[in-house]
C-alpha positions as CSV (number, residue, x, y, z in Angstrom):
1,X,101.5,48.1,-21.6
2,X,101.0,45.8,-18.7
3,X,97.8,45.2,-16.9
4,X,98.0,45.3,-13.0
5,X,96.0,42.8,-10.5
6,X,93.3,45.3,-10.7
7,X,92.7,45.6,-14.3
8,X,94.3,49.1,-14.8
9,X,97.4,49.5,-17.2
10,X,100.6,50.2,-15.7
11,X,102.7,52.3,-17.6
12,X,106.6,53.5,-17.7
13,X,107.3,56.3,-15.5
14,X,108.5,58.1,-18.2
15,X,104.5,58.0,-19.7
16,X,102.9,57.9,-16.7
17,X,102.9,61.5,-16.0
18,X,101.3,62.2,-19.5
19,X,98.8,59.3,-19.0
20,X,97.8,61.4,-15.9
21,X,97.5,64.9,-17.4
22,X,95.4,63.2,-20.5
23,X,93.2,61.5,-17.9
24,X,92.7,64.8,-16.1
25,X,92.1,67.1,-18.9
26,X,89.6,64.3,-20.7
27,X,87.9,64.7,-17.2
28,X,87.8,68.3,-16.9
29,X,86.5,68.7,-20.7
30,X,83.8,66.1,-20.3
31,X,82.7,68.0,-17.2
32,X,82.7,71.4,-19.0
33,X,80.9,69.8,-21.9
34,X,78.0,68.7,-19.5
35,X,77.9,72.1,-17.8
36,X,77.8,73.8,-21.0
37,X,75.2,71.6,-22.2
38,X,73.0,72.5,-19.5
39,X,73.6,76.1,-19.7
40,X,72.9,75.9,-23.2
41,X,69.5,74.1,-22.4
42,X,68.6,76.9,-20.0
43,X,69.8,79.4,-22.2
44,X,67.9,77.9,-25.2
45,X,64.6,77.8,-22.8
46,X,64.8,81.4,-22.0
47,X,65.2,82.2,-25.7
48,X,62.3,80.3,-26.6
49,X,60.2,82.1,-24.2
50,X,61.4,85.4,-25.5
51,X,60.6,84.0,-28.9
52,X,57.3,83.3,-28.0
53,X,56.6,86.3,-26.2
54,X,57.8,88.3,-29.5
55,X,55.0,86.2,-31.5
56,X,52.3,87.0,-29.1
57,X,53.3,90.6,-28.8
58,X,53.5,90.8,-33.0
59,X,49.9,89.3,-32.8
60,X,48.9,92.0,-30.3
61,X,50.1,94.6,-32.7
62,X,48.0,93.2,-35.6
63,X,45.2,93.6,-33.6
64,X,46.0,97.3,-32.7
65,X,46.5,98.0,-36.5
66,X,43.0,96.4,-37.0
67,X,41.3,98.6,-34.4
68,X,43.1,101.8,-36.0
69,X,45.2,102.1,-33.0
70,X,48.6,103.1,-35.0
71,X,50.4,105.0,-32.0
72,X,49.5,102.3,-29.5
73,X,50.6,99.8,-32.4
74,X,54.1,101.8,-32.5
75,X,54.6,102.0,-28.9
76,X,53.9,98.2,-28.5
77,X,56.5,97.5,-31.2
78,X,59.4,99.1,-29.5
79,X,60.1,96.2,-27.0
80,X,59.5,93.6,-29.0
81,X,62.1,95.6,-31.6
82,X,64.7,95.7,-29.0
83,X,64.7,92.0,-27.7
84,X,64.4,90.7,-31.2
85,X,67.6,92.4,-31.8
86,X,69.1,91.3,-28.7
87,X,68.2,87.8,-27.5
88,X,66.3,86.4,-31.0
89,X,67.7,86.0,-34.4
90,X,68.7,89.3,-35.7
91,X,66.4,89.1,-38.7
92,X,63.4,89.5,-36.5
93,X,64.8,92.7,-35.0
94,X,65.4,94.5,-38.7
95,X,61.9,93.3,-39.7
96,X,60.6,94.9,-36.5
97,X,63.0,98.1,-37.0
98,X,61.4,98.6,-40.5
99,X,58.0,98.5,-39.1
100,X,58.8,100.9,-36.5
101,X,60.4,103.4,-39.1
102,X,57.4,103.1,-41.1
103,X,54.7,103.8,-38.7
104,X,55.7,107.8,-38.6
105,X,54.9,108.1,-42.5
106,X,51.6,106.2,-41.8
107,X,50.8,108.6,-39.0
108,X,51.8,111.6,-41.1
109,X,49.6,110.6,-44.0
110,X,46.9,109.4,-41.4
111,X,47.3,113.4,-39.8
112,X,46.7,114.8,-43.4
113,X,43.6,113.3,-44.2
114,X,42.5,114.7,-40.9
């Protein structure tokens, strides 16, 4: 490998094309990595926002239950349940689905007590 007067390596013609391709692909990979990193930051911020909102909705649901407002609590569970499945860790959605299903048996038993 020889160095030119400008400090860049000169390659024999039979490898110069391959070196050019390697440099181009490396440049594109670096740019894509940067773009994907920015997208992940934005996506992560959005998911964090959704998770924080779900947390506060869960606190609101607990208050509704403490106040005896079971049907309102059930209704308030539906949107966090859906968003939990789609945008949060799937366990969040599963736990909220289990609670959503349990509301019906609780409501039926409470209606039996009159």
